[in-house]
C-alpha positions as CSV (number, residue, x, y, z in Angstrom):
1,M,-44.6,34.5,-42.8
2,T,-42.8,33.0,-39.3
3,E,-44.2,35.2,-36.0
4,P,-40.8,37.4,-35.2
5,E,-39.4,36.6,-32.0
6,R,-40.8,39.3,-29.0
7,P,-39.8,38.9,-25.5
8,G,-41.9,36.4,-24.1
9,Y,-43.0,34.4,-27.2
10,L,-42.6,30.9,-26.8
11,P,-42.5,29.5,-30.5
12,R,-44.1,26.1,-31.1
13,M,-42.9,23.1,-30.2
14,T,-40.4,21.4,-32.7
15,R,-40.2,17.7,-33.4
16,S,-37.2,17.4,-30.3
17,E,-38.7,19.3,-27.3
18,R,-42.2,17.1,-28.0
19,D,-40.0,14.2,-27.8
20,Q,-38.4,15.5,-24.8
21,F,-41.1,16.5,-22.9
22,R,-42.9,12.4,-23.9
23,L,-39.1,11.2,-22.2
24,L,-40.2,12.9,-19.2
25,L,-43.6,12.2,-18.9
26,A,-42.5,8.9,-19.5
27,V,-40.6,9.0,-16.5
28,A,-42.9,10.9,-14.2
29,L,-45.1,7.6,-15.3
30,L,-42.6,4.9,-14.5
31,A,-42.6,6.6,-11.4
32,I,-46.3,6.5,-10.4
33,G,-45.9,3.2,-11.3
34,L,-43.7,2.4,-8.9
35,L,-45.4,4.2,-6.5
36,L,-49.0,2.7,-7.0
37,M,-47.5,-0.9,-5.9
38,P,-49.4,-1.7,-2.6
39,F,-46.7,-1.7,0.1
40,P,-45.4,-2.1,3.0
41,G,-44.3,-5.6,2.4
42,S,-44.6,-5.0,-0.9
43,L,-41.9,-5.5,-4.6
44,S,-40.8,-1.7,-3.4
45,V,-39.8,-2.8,0.1
46,V,-38.3,-6.7,-1.1
47,V,-36.4,-4.9,-3.8
48,T,-34.5,-2.4,-1.6
49,R,-33.8,-5.7,0.8
50,S,-32.5,-7.2,-2.1
51,V,-30.1,-4.3,-3.5
52,V,-29.0,-2.6,-0.1
53,S,-27.5,-6.8,0.9
54,G,-26.1,-7.1,-2.8
55,F,-24.2,-3.7,-2.4
56,S,-23.9,-3.2,0.8
57,E,-19.7,-4.2,1.0
58,V,-19.1,-2.4,-2.3
59,P,-16.4,-0.1,-1.6
60,E,-16.9,3.8,-1.9
61,V,-21.1,3.1,-3.0
62,G,-22.2,5.7,-1.2
63,L,-19.8,8.8,-4.1
64,L,-22.3,7.0,-6.3
65,S,-25.3,9.8,-6.2
66,E,-23.2,12.6,-4.4
67,V,-20.8,12.4,-8.2
68,A,-23.7,11.8,-10.2
69,L,-25.6,14.9,-9.0
70,S,-22.2,17.2,-8.4
71,V,-22.5,16.2,-12.5
72,L,-25.6,17.7,-12.9
73,A,-25.4,20.3,-11.1
74,L,-22.3,21.2,-13.0
75,A,-24.9,21.1,-16.5
76,V,-27.3,22.6,-15.2
77,V,-24.8,25.5,-15.1
78,A,-23.1,25.0,-18.2
79,A,-27.0,25.0,-20.0
80,L,-27.4,28.3,-18.3
81,L,-24.6,29.6,-19.5
82,I,-24.8,28.3,-23.1
83,A,-28.9,29.0,-23.4
84,R,-28.5,32.8,-22.0
85,P,-31.8,32.7,-21.0
86,W,-31.5,36.0,-19.8
87,R,-31.5,37.0,-23.6
88,S,-33.3,34.5,-25.1
89,H,-37.3,34.9,-26.1
90,R,-37.2,31.6,-24.3
91,R,-36.0,33.1,-20.8
92,V,-39.6,32.3,-19.3
93,P,-40.1,28.7,-18.9
94,I,-35.6,28.4,-18.7
95,L,-36.0,30.2,-15.5
96,A,-39.6,29.2,-13.8
97,A,-38.0,26.1,-14.6
98,V,-35.2,26.4,-12.7
99,I,-37.6,28.5,-9.6
100,G,-39.2,24.9,-9.7
101,V,-36.3,23.2,-8.2
102,P,-36.4,24.9,-5.1
103,V,-40.1,25.2,-5.2
104,A,-39.3,21.1,-5.5
105,Y,-36.7,21.0,-2.8
106,V,-39.0,22.5,-0.3
107,T,-41.8,20.6,-1.5
108,S,-39.8,17.2,-0.8
109,E,-38.8,18.5,3.1
110,L,-43.0,19.0,4.1
111,A,-43.4,15.6,2.4
112,K,-41.0,14.1,5.1
113,L,-42.3,16.0,7.8
114,A,-45.2,14.7,7.2
115,L,-45.1,10.9,6.3
116,A,-42.2,10.1,9.0
117,Q,-40.9,7.2,6.9
118,P,-37.7,5.2,8.0
119,R,-35.3,4.8,6.2
120,P,-34.0,1.3,4.9
121,C,-30.8,2.0,6.8
122,S,-33.2,1.7,10.5
123,R,-33.7,-1.7,9.9
124,W,-31.1,-3.3,7.6
125,T,-27.0,-3.0,7.5
126,A,-26.1,-1.2,5.0
127,A,-23.5,0.5,2.9
128,V,-23.2,3.8,4.6
129,E,-24.2,5.0,8.4
130,C,-27.6,5.9,8.7
131,P,-28.2,9.2,9.7
132,P,-30.4,10.0,12.8
133,P,-33.9,9.4,13.7
134,G,-36.0,11.8,12.2
135,D,-34.2,12.3,9.1
136,W,-37.4,11.2,7.0
137,S,-36.9,8.7,3.8
138,L,-39.8,9.3,1.7
139,P,-39.5,11.2,-0.4
140,S,-35.4,11.3,-1.7
141,N,-34.3,14.9,-2.2
142,H,-31.7,13.6,-4.0
143,A,-33.9,12.0,-6.6
144,V,-35.9,15.4,-6.5
145,L,-32.8,17.7,-7.2
146,A,-31.5,15.1,-10.0
147,F,-34.8,14.9,-11.7
148,A,-35.4,18.7,-11.4
149,A,-32.2,19.3,-12.7
150,A,-32.9,17.3,-16.0
151,V,-36.2,19.6,-16.8
152,V,-33.7,22.2,-16.3
153,V,-31.6,21.1,-19.0
154,A,-34.3,19.7,-21.4
155,F,-36.0,24.1,-21.4
156,A,-32.7,25.2,-21.7
157,L,-31.0,23.3,-24.4
158,R,-33.4,21.7,-26.3
159,R,-31.4,18.4,-27.7
160,L,-33.2,15.0,-26.9
161,W,-30.2,13.5,-26.6
162,L,-28.9,16.1,-23.4
163,T,-31.8,15.1,-22.2
164,W,-31.7,11.6,-22.5
165,L,-28.4,11.9,-20.6
166,A,-29.9,14.1,-17.5
167,V,-32.2,11.9,-17.1
168,A,-29.7,8.5,-17.4
169,L,-27.5,10.6,-14.9
170,A,-30.6,11.6,-12.4
171,I,-31.1,7.2,-12.2
172,V,-28.0,6.9,-11.4
173,V,-28.1,9.9,-8.2
174,S,-31.7,7.7,-7.5
175,A,-30.4,3.9,-8.1
176,G,-27.6,4.7,-5.4
177,R,-29.7,6.4,-3.2
178,V,-31.1,2.6,-2.6
179,M,-27.7,0.9,-3.5
180,Q,-26.6,2.8,0.0
181,G,-29.8,1.6,2.2
182,A,-30.4,5.5,2.9
183,H,-34.4,5.2,0.3
184,Y,-36.5,2.5,-0.6
185,L,-37.3,2.1,-4.5
186,H,-40.7,4.1,-3.5
187,D,-39.0,7.0,-2.2
188,V,-36.4,7.7,-5.1
189,A,-40.2,7.2,-7.6
190,A,-42.0,10.1,-5.2
191,G,-38.8,11.9,-5.3
192,A,-38.5,11.5,-9.6
193,L,-42.0,13.0,-9.5
194,L,-41.3,15.6,-8.1
195,G,-38.6,16.5,-9.5
196,I,-40.2,16.4,-12.9
197,A,-43.5,17.2,-12.8
198,L,-43.4,21.1,-10.5
199,P,-40.4,22.4,-12.1
200,L,-41.8,20.9,-15.6
201,A,-45.5,22.5,-14.4
202,L,-44.1,26.1,-13.3
203,A,-42.3,26.1,-16.7
204,V,-45.2,25.0,-18.6
205,A,-47.8,27.2,-17.0
206,A,-45.2,30.7,-17.2
207,A,-44.9,30.3,-20.5
208,T,-48.3,29.8,-21.8
209,I,-48.9,33.3,-19.2
210,A,-46.4,34.8,-21.3
211,Q,-47.6,33.7,-24.9
212,R,-50.9,34.7,-24.2
213,T,-50.2,38.1,-22.4
214,T,-48.0,39.3,-25.7
215,F,-50.5,37.7,-28.0
216,R,-53.3,40.4,-26.6
217,S,-50.3,43.0,-25.9
218,S,-49.4,43.1,-29.7
219,P,-50.7,45.6,-32.3
220,A,-52.8,42.6,-34.1
221,G,-54.0,40.8,-30.8
């Protein structure tokens, strides 16, 4: 007999959900790989300088990240309206993932202050006006928010193709920041890792706790 749905109960993941989880982990592992490249003077710096020089004259390249991030923000709102987590038995992981977005953002802000890495546009001519000294580069807040949004979309809608689309938009956001000269490649990699890891960890932990609590409080438990 199939287990009835109860508040807080988390059914076993479907094949599509497992594929979503693997996709997010693969992106996180790729971000770790980029971060493990030695720097300064690393491939990250070389790639960033090449990208900045190639796109410094492209009109409105600075809008690329902003537009893609805005689309992701709208996607999160739409996903939550469709999923209605306040009425869903899956509300625990969905809401935990949502909470993970500001947690990841605050963590990235603290990391910026601790690492105090200047932006690449302070070294080379870039497509946009460079932020003033003290507005540090590592990690990229845009990448944090973009990939955290992708995690929320994944948990809310549970459709692999939508998760792929959200991840692709997050990559566009990150690539745009490198093209502008606002961030190094390793900046957006660190942002992607934070944006995926913290909401995902909170969602999985919250779902596990909810499932154990429900099991213990059930008559059979």
